C-alpha positions as CSV (number, residue, x, y, z in Angstrom):
1,M,-14.8,27.9,30.2
2,I,-14.8,27.2,26.4
3,K,-14.2,23.6,26.3
4,G,-17.8,23.9,29.4
5,L,-19.5,26.4,27.0
6,T,-18.8,23.8,23.9
7,A,-20.2,20.3,26.0
8,A,-23.2,22.6,26.9
9,V,-24.2,23.3,23.4
10,V,-23.4,19.7,22.6
11,A,-26.1,18.5,24.5
12,A,-28.1,21.1,23.5
13,V,-27.8,19.1,19.8
14,I,-28.3,15.9,21.1
15,S,-31.1,16.7,24.0
16,L,-33.1,17.7,20.6
17,P,-35.9,14.2,18.8
18,V,-34.0,12.5,16.6
19,G,-34.9,13.5,13.2
20,A,-35.5,17.2,14.5
21,A,-34.6,20.8,13.1
22,Q,-34.7,24.1,15.7
23,I,-34.7,27.4,15.4
24,E,-34.1,30.2,17.8
25,L,-35.8,34.0,17.0
26,S,-36.4,37.0,18.8
27,Y,-40.2,37.9,19.2
28,S,-39.2,41.7,19.0
29,K,-38.3,41.0,14.8
30,L,-41.7,39.0,14.1
31,F,-43.0,41.5,15.9
32,T,-42.4,43.5,13.2
33,Q,-45.0,42.2,10.6
34,L,-47.1,41.0,13.5
35,K,-48.4,44.9,14.4
36,H,-50.1,44.9,11.6
37,N,-52.6,42.3,12.2
38,N,-54.2,45.1,14.7
39,S,-54.8,47.7,11.9
40,D,-59.0,48.3,11.1
41,T,-58.1,49.0,7.8
42,H,-58.0,45.2,7.5
43,P,-60.2,43.5,10.1
44,D,-60.6,40.2,8.4
45,V,-56.5,39.6,6.9
46,K,-54.3,38.9,9.0
47,V,-50.5,38.0,8.9
48,G,-49.5,34.3,10.0
49,Y,-46.3,33.5,10.5
50,F,-45.4,29.5,9.6
51,M,-42.0,27.4,8.7
52,V,-41.2,26.8,4.8
53,K,-38.9,25.2,2.7
54,P,-37.0,27.7,0.9
55,Q,-36.6,25.9,-2.3
56,T,-39.8,24.4,-2.9
57,G,-41.9,26.9,-0.5
58,E,-44.0,23.6,0.9
59,V,-44.9,23.9,4.5
60,C,-42.5,22.2,7.3
61,T,-44.7,20.3,10.5
62,I,-43.8,21.9,13.9
63,T,-43.9,19.6,16.3
64,K,-43.1,21.7,19.1
65,A,-42.3,26.0,19.6
66,W,-42.2,27.8,23.1
67,M,-41.1,31.3,23.9
68,T,-38.8,31.6,26.6
69,K,-37.1,35.0,28.5
70,K,-35.3,33.8,31.8
71,K,-37.8,32.2,34.9
72,H,-40.7,32.8,32.1
73,Y,-42.3,29.4,29.5
74,E,-44.5,29.3,28.1
75,E,-45.1,26.4,24.9
76,F,-47.1,26.8,21.5
77,V,-50.1,24.8,20.6
78,I,-49.6,24.6,17.0
79,P,-53.4,23.8,14.9
80,A,-53.8,22.0,11.6
81,S,-52.3,24.9,9.5
82,Q,-49.4,24.5,11.1
83,E,-49.3,28.1,11.6
84,L,-47.6,29.7,15.0
85,P,-49.8,31.1,17.3
86,L,-47.2,34.0,18.4
87,P,-50.0,36.7,20.4
88,I,-49.4,40.2,19.7
89,D,-48.4,42.3,22.7
90,S,-46.4,44.9,23.2
91,N,-44.8,44.8,26.4
92,L,-43.7,41.5,25.2
93,R,-41.8,43.4,22.1
94,R,-39.8,45.9,25.0
95,V,-39.9,42.1,27.4
96,N,-38.9,40.1,24.1
97,P,-38.6,37.1,24.8
98,D,-36.7,34.0,22.4
99,V,-38.7,31.8,20.3
100,F,-37.8,28.2,19.5
101,I,-39.3,26.5,17.1
102,E,-39.1,22.4,16.3
103,T,-39.7,21.0,12.7
104,A,-39.9,17.4,11.4
105,G,-37.1,16.4,9.4
106,D,-33.7,17.2,8.8
107,A,-33.8,19.0,6.0
108,F,-33.8,23.1,7.1
109,C,-36.9,25.2,7.0
110,D,-37.0,29.4,7.6
111,V,-40.1,31.5,9.0
112,S,-41.9,33.4,6.4
113,F,-44.8,35.4,7.3
114,Q,-47.9,35.1,5.1
115,V,-51.0,37.5,4.3
116,M,-54.6,35.3,5.1
117,A,-57.9,35.7,6.0
118,K,-58.4,35.6,10.0
119,N,-61.9,33.7,9.9
120,A,-62.2,30.3,9.3
121,F,-64.5,29.0,6.3
122,E,-66.3,25.7,6.5
123,N,-68.0,23.9,4.3
124,E,-68.3,27.4,1.7
125,M,-67.3,30.6,0.4
126,S,-69.5,33.2,-0.8
127,V,-68.6,35.6,-3.5
128,D,-69.4,38.8,-0.4
129,D,-66.8,36.8,1.5
130,V,-64.6,37.1,-1.0
131,R,-65.3,40.8,-2.2
132,V,-64.9,41.7,1.2
133,L,-61.4,39.6,1.6
134,V,-59.7,40.5,-1.9
135,P,-59.0,45.0,-1.1
136,Q,-58.8,43.8,2.4
137,M,-55.2,41.8,1.5
138,T,-54.9,44.5,-1.1
139,A,-54.1,46.9,1.7
140,M,-52.5,44.3,4.0
141,M,-50.0,43.5,1.4
142,Q,-49.2,47.3,0.5
143,D,-48.2,48.5,4.8
144,L,-46.7,45.5,4.5
145,G,-44.7,46.6,2.3
146,G,-44.5,49.8,2.8
147,M,-45.0,54.1,1.9
148,F,-44.5,53.0,-2.3
149,S,-45.8,50.0,-2.7
150,S,-49.3,51.1,-3.8
151,W,-47.0,52.3,-7.0
152,F,-45.8,49.0,-8.0
153,M,-47.9,46.3,-5.8
154,P,-50.0,44.2,-8.5
155,D,-53.6,44.1,-7.0
156,V,-55.2,40.5,-5.1
157,E,-57.5,39.6,-7.4
158,G,-59.0,36.5,-5.7
159,V,-58.2,34.2,-3.2
160,S,-56.4,31.0,-2.6
161,L,-58.1,27.6,-0.9
162,H,-55.6,25.7,0.6
163,F,-56.6,22.0,2.0
164,A,-54.9,19.0,3.3
165,E,-55.9,16.8,1.1
166,P,-55.8,16.9,-2.3
167,Q,-58.9,17.0,-5.2
168,S,-59.3,17.5,-8.3
169,S,-62.1,20.2,-8.6
170,L,-64.5,21.8,-6.0
171,E,-67.9,22.7,-7.5
172,T,-70.2,26.4,-7.1
173,S,-74.3,26.8,-5.9
174,K,-74.2,28.1,-10.0
175,G,-72.7,24.2,-10.9
176,R,-69.2,25.5,-11.9
177,I,-66.2,23.1,-11.4
178,I,-63.0,24.7,-10.3
179,D,-60.4,23.4,-11.1
180,M,-57.2,22.0,-8.1
181,E,-54.1,22.4,-7.8
182,G,-53.2,19.4,-5.9
183,K,-54.1,21.0,-2.4
184,V,-55.1,24.5,-3.5
185,A,-58.3,26.0,-5.2
186,V,-58.1,29.3,-6.9
187,V,-61.2,31.6,-6.6
188,R,-61.1,34.0,-8.9
189,L,-63.5,37.5,-8.2
190,A,-64.7,38.4,-12.0
191,D,-65.8,34.7,-12.1
192,L,-68.2,34.5,-9.9
193,Q,-71.7,35.9,-9.9
194,D,-74.0,37.5,-7.7
195,D,-75.3,34.6,-4.8
196,E,-72.7,32.7,-5.9
197,R,-70.7,29.8,-3.3
198,V,-67.8,27.8,-3.8
199,L,-68.8,24.6,-1.6
200,F,-66.0,22.6,0.0
201,S,-66.7,18.9,1.8
202,Q,-63.4,19.5,3.4
203,Q,-62.4,22.5,5.7
204,P,-59.9,25.0,4.0
205,I,-56.4,25.2,6.0
206,K,-55.6,29.0,5.3
207,V,-57.1,31.2,2.5
208,T,-54.6,33.5,1.1
209,P,-54.0,36.1,-2.0
210,W,-54.3,35.4,-5.3
211,I,-52.4,37.6,-7.3
212,P,-52.9,37.0,-11.3
213,Q,-48.4,35.7,-12.5
214,S,-47.5,38.4,-15.1
């Protein structure tokens, strides 16, 4: 029996594509954070799951991901943002299928969740958009942190725009320049004027909270 089990494990490893790494998770563990996406207190904000390199925080490329339980199998379509598109379903939590994720390369990647905007922003983001997102992102982070998180968790004061390709800067409708660090631009709510819009030539792949570093 042991010999047969060992052979099965070896066969599973060999069957992976060259330069790929795979992890296995239970749906119920992922549901713990995912359930907050149905809250009425932050309808424009969600939790998104990503695979990241623990040492750098760099997002890993998901080459394949699927969910299985006995004879049931469902493969996920991975978007450009590399977010794992998990369904939110209490019935699935009870069934508790296994979730498998393969990433490109042989570097270790771990699952991580991020607070982010639900809606996509194609060409611009208005000051009103930021005003809506900032308090909802704060509320979501407090929900994730638990009962006493509001005592020590700093408030969100803006958003970070993440792009697929690096840029030097963004421009606003008022002619202001927002500098970028590589692929990320920070938009501070306090810096925006009424009716001001942040313009961009490429669509952000995700919008996340910005909290000033103390």
